[in-house]
Backbone as JSON, one array per atom type, in Angstrom:
{
  "sequence": "MSETIKSEAISRRKALSVIALVGASGLATSALTESEADAQETTAPPATAPPTSTGVGTPGMKRRQQRRAGRHERRHERRTGQPAAPAPAANPPQ",
  "N": [[-25.35, -58.14, 4.77], [-27.11, -59.71, 3.55], [-29.49, -58.94, 2.57], [-31.52, -58.67, -0.28], [-31.37, -56.64, -3.26], [-34.11, -55.16, -4.57], [-35.33, -54.18, -7.36], [-37.92, -52.05, -8.33], [-40.09, -51.83, -10.96], [-41.62, -49.06, -12.33], [-44.9, -48.26, -13.08], [-46.77, -47.26, -15.97], [-49.01, -45.85, -15.14], [-48.42, -44.89, -12.58], [-46.13, -43.27, -13.3], [-47.42, -41.3, -14.92], [-49.17, -40.1, -13.02], [-47.3, -38.95, -11.29], [-45.96, -37.16, -12.94], [-48.24, -35.45, -13.54], [-48.74, -34.43, -10.96], [-46.45, -32.96, -10.53], [-46.66, -31.01, -12.59], [-49.06, -29.86, -11.85], [-48.26, -28.65, -9.47], [-46.38, -26.82, -10.48], [-47.91, -25.26, -12.03], [-49.53, -24.07, -10.07], [-47.71, -22.57, -8.59], [-46.87, -20.76, -10.52], [-49.2, -19.48, -11.15], [-49.61, -18.04, -8.74], [-47.51, -16.21, -8.71], [-48.17, -14.9, -11.13], [-50.56, -13.63, -10.6], [-49.85, -11.66, -8.8], [-48.31, -10.12, -10.47], [-50.28, -9.18, -12.23], [-51.9, -7.68, -10.56], [-50.18, -5.51, -10.01], [-49.98, -4.34, -12.52], [-52.5, -3.48, -13.01], [-52.7, -1.07, -11.35], [-51.31, 0.91, -12.47], [-51.71, 3.9, -14.53], [-53.27, 4.1, -17.67], [-51.2, 4.17, -20.61], [-51.9, 5.49, -22.94], [-54.7, 7.37, -24.05], [-57.97, 5.9, -24.72], [-59.18, 5.29, -28.0], [-61.41, 7.47, -29.55], [-64.72, 8.05, -30.96], [-64.51, 10.06, -32.86], [-63.94, 10.26, -35.53], [-61.38, 9.43, -35.51], [-59.19, 6.82, -36.4], [-58.48, 3.65, -38.05], [-58.59, 3.22, -41.64], [-60.22, 1.05, -42.11], [-61.75, 0.78, -39.89], [-63.32, 3.08, -40.22], [-64.75, 2.47, -42.67], [-66.22, 0.42, -41.66], [-67.86, 1.64, -39.77], [-69.31, 3.21, -41.59], [-70.69, 1.19, -42.96], [-72.21, 0.15, -40.91], [-73.79, 2.26, -40.2], [-75.38, 2.46, -42.48], [-76.69, 0.01, -42.38], [-78.25, 0.4, -40.12], [-79.96, 2.56, -40.84], [-81.28, 1.34, -42.93], [-82.65, -0.72, -41.53], [-84.22, 0.69, -39.83], [-85.94, 2.01, -41.63], [-87.18, -0.25, -42.71], [-88.54, -1.23, -40.55], [-90.25, 0.82, -39.59], [-91.34, 2.19, -41.82], [-90.72, 4.55, -42.67], [-88.18, 6.94, -43.75], [-85.06, 7.01, -42.08], [-83.7, 9.61, -39.95], [-81.08, 11.4, -40.99], [-77.84, 10.38, -39.83], [-75.42, 12.09, -37.73], [-72.39, 13.06, -39.35], [-69.61, 10.96, -38.93], [-67.06, 11.35, -39.52], [-65.89, 14.28, -40.66], [-65.68, 15.55, -44.03], [-62.46, 16.15, -45.5]],
  "CA": [[-25.49, -58.04, 3.3], [-27.97, -60.8, 3.15], [-30.67, -58.39, 1.92], [-31.37, -58.65, -1.73], [-31.81, -55.38, -3.7], [-35.21, -55.44, -5.43], [-35.7, -52.94, -8.15], [-39.41, -52.05, -8.64], [-40.47, -51.14, -12.07], [-42.72, -48.03, -12.23], [-45.92, -48.43, -14.05], [-47.22, -45.99, -16.64], [-50.05, -45.06, -14.35], [-47.66, -44.11, -11.58], [-45.42, -42.25, -13.96], [-48.35, -40.34, -15.36], [-49.61, -39.38, -11.98], [-46.19, -38.18, -10.83], [-45.83, -36.03, -13.92], [-49.35, -34.6, -13.29], [-48.56, -33.77, -9.69], [-45.35, -31.95, -10.76], [-47.26, -30.09, -13.46], [-50.01, -29.04, -11.1], [-47.56, -27.8, -8.54], [-45.72, -25.78, -11.26], [-49.0, -24.22, -12.35], [-50.0, -23.36, -8.82], [-46.75, -21.53, -8.22], [-46.86, -19.64, -11.61], [-50.51, -18.73, -11.02], [-49.46, -17.16, -7.69], [-46.59, -15.04, -9.15], [-48.8, -14.15, -12.16], [-51.6, -12.82, -10.09], [-49.25, -10.49, -8.17], [-47.91, -9.12, -11.5], [-51.43, -8.56, -12.7], [-52.28, -6.62, -9.58], [-49.31, -4.43, -10.24], [-50.26, -3.7, -13.86], [-53.8, -2.66, -12.91], [-52.62, 0.15, -10.6], [-50.71, 1.88, -13.26], [-52.72, 4.48, -15.42], [-53.08, 3.68, -19.12], [-50.19, 5.08, -21.22], [-52.57, 6.36, -23.99], [-56.19, 7.35, -23.98], [-58.63, 5.03, -25.64], [-59.62, 5.91, -29.13], [-62.83, 8.09, -29.5], [-65.35, 7.86, -32.25], [-64.6, 11.34, -33.48], [-63.23, 10.17, -36.88], [-59.9, 8.96, -35.41], [-59.18, 5.36, -36.45], [-58.01, 3.27, -39.31], [-59.6, 3.34, -42.68], [-61.04, -0.13, -41.98], [-62.79, 1.19, -38.84], [-64.2, 4.07, -40.86], [-65.61, 1.8, -43.52], [-67.14, -0.35, -40.74], [-68.96, 2.52, -39.26], [-70.32, 3.59, -42.63], [-71.63, 0.09, -43.27], [-73.01, -0.07, -39.76], [-74.73, 3.33, -40.18], [-76.33, 2.12, -43.5], [-77.53, -0.99, -41.91], [-79.09, 0.95, -39.1], [-80.87, 3.34, -41.59], [-82.22, 0.44, -43.67], [-83.44, -1.42, -40.61], [-85.27, 1.69, -39.37], [-86.9, 2.26, -42.62], [-87.99, -1.46, -42.91], [-89.44, -1.43, -39.37], [-91.17, 2.0, -39.37], [-91.86, 2.48, -43.01], [-90.37, 6.03, -43.04], [-86.71, 7.03, -43.72], [-84.43, 7.5, -40.85], [-83.06, 10.79, -39.92], [-79.63, 11.14, -41.38], [-77.02, 10.4, -38.69], [-74.33, 13.08, -37.87], [-71.29, 12.44, -40.02], [-68.71, 10.5, -37.95], [-65.72, 11.99, -39.93], [-66.31, 15.26, -41.65], [-64.75, 15.54, -45.11], [-61.25, 17.02, -45.27]],
  "C": [[-26.29, -59.23, 2.8], [-29.31, -60.27, 2.47], [-30.42, -58.37, 0.39], [-31.99, -57.26, -2.21], [-32.95, -55.71, -4.74], [-35.51, -54.13, -6.14], [-37.24, -53.07, -8.6], [-39.56, -51.19, -9.95], [-41.64, -50.2, -11.93], [-43.62, -48.22, -13.33], [-46.21, -47.15, -14.77], [-48.15, -45.24, -15.85], [-49.31, -44.17, -13.32], [-46.86, -42.97, -12.22], [-46.32, -40.98, -14.34], [-48.77, -39.48, -14.22], [-48.53, -38.49, -11.26], [-45.93, -36.93, -11.72], [-47.06, -34.95, -13.73], [-49.23, -33.88, -12.1], [-47.36, -32.6, -9.84], [-45.86, -30.75, -11.58], [-48.27, -29.14, -12.8], [-49.33, -28.21, -10.13], [-46.87, -26.6, -9.2], [-46.75, -24.77, -11.65], [-49.52, -23.42, -11.19], [-49.1, -22.19, -8.49], [-46.69, -20.34, -9.21], [-48.08, -18.89, -11.39], [-50.43, -17.74, -9.87], [-48.65, -15.88, -8.05], [-47.28, -14.27, -10.19], [-49.84, -13.1, -11.57], [-51.05, -11.56, -9.35], [-48.79, -9.52, -9.27], [-49.23, -8.45, -12.14], [-52.05, -7.51, -11.85], [-51.4, -5.4, -9.77], [-49.72, -3.66, -11.52], [-51.49, -2.99, -13.74], [-53.67, -1.31, -12.22], [-52.07, 1.28, -11.45], [-51.75, 2.54, -14.23], [-52.37, 4.02, -16.76], [-52.08, 4.73, -19.67], [-50.88, 6.04, -22.25], [-54.04, 6.31, -23.69], [-56.89, 6.51, -25.02], [-59.13, 5.87, -26.88], [-61.11, 6.36, -29.12], [-63.41, 7.85, -30.92], [-65.49, 9.24, -32.95], [-63.87, 11.42, -34.87], [-61.75, 9.71, -36.74], [-60.05, 7.36, -35.54], [-58.64, 4.98, -37.81], [-59.01, 3.35, -40.35], [-60.55, 2.1, -42.55], [-62.11, 0.14, -40.97], [-63.8, 2.19, -39.4], [-65.19, 3.38, -41.8], [-66.64, 0.95, -42.66], [-68.2, 0.43, -40.3], [-69.85, 3.04, -40.31], [-71.26, 2.56, -42.96], [-72.59, -0.01, -42.21], [-74.15, 1.15, -39.86], [-75.93, 3.07, -41.25], [-77.25, 1.09, -43.17], [-78.64, -0.48, -40.92], [-80.31, 1.8, -39.93], [-81.89, 2.35, -42.33], [-83.17, -0.39, -42.71], [-84.62, -0.49, -40.03], [-86.27, 1.8, -40.35], [-87.77, 0.99, -42.9], [-88.82, -1.59, -41.72], [-90.49, -0.41, -39.23], [-91.88, 2.36, -40.71], [-91.55, 3.94, -43.43], [-88.78, 5.97, -42.92], [-86.17, 7.57, -42.36], [-83.75, 8.81, -40.99], [-81.59, 10.57, -40.13], [-78.8, 11.28, -40.07], [-75.91, 11.44, -38.87], [-73.14, 12.37, -38.53], [-70.15, 12.11, -38.99], [-67.39, 11.16, -38.26], [-66.09, 13.0, -41.06], [-65.19, 15.3, -42.84], [-63.58, 16.59, -44.99], [-60.8, 17.66, -46.55]]
}
C-alpha cells in the first residue's frame, strides 16, 4: 500500500473530445437504423394519388394558377407583340 493514488483532472479539451466521440457514435448508429426504415418506406405504394391539375386543389392553389396564367399571357404579349391565345380553363365554372 505504498502506492499513492493520483487523481488526474480531465481538461476541457479531453472532455469535449469524449463528448464528440460519443455523439458521433450515436449518430452513426441512428443513421444505420434510419436508412433501413427509409428503405422500407419506399417499397410501399403511396396511400393516395398525387393531386392533378384538373381543378382539384385549395382556393389558394387556384388563385396562384390564375395569377401564373396572367403572367404568362402578359410575358408572351410583351415578347412577341401579339396577344397570347387564351389558355384552356383550369377549373370550369360550376
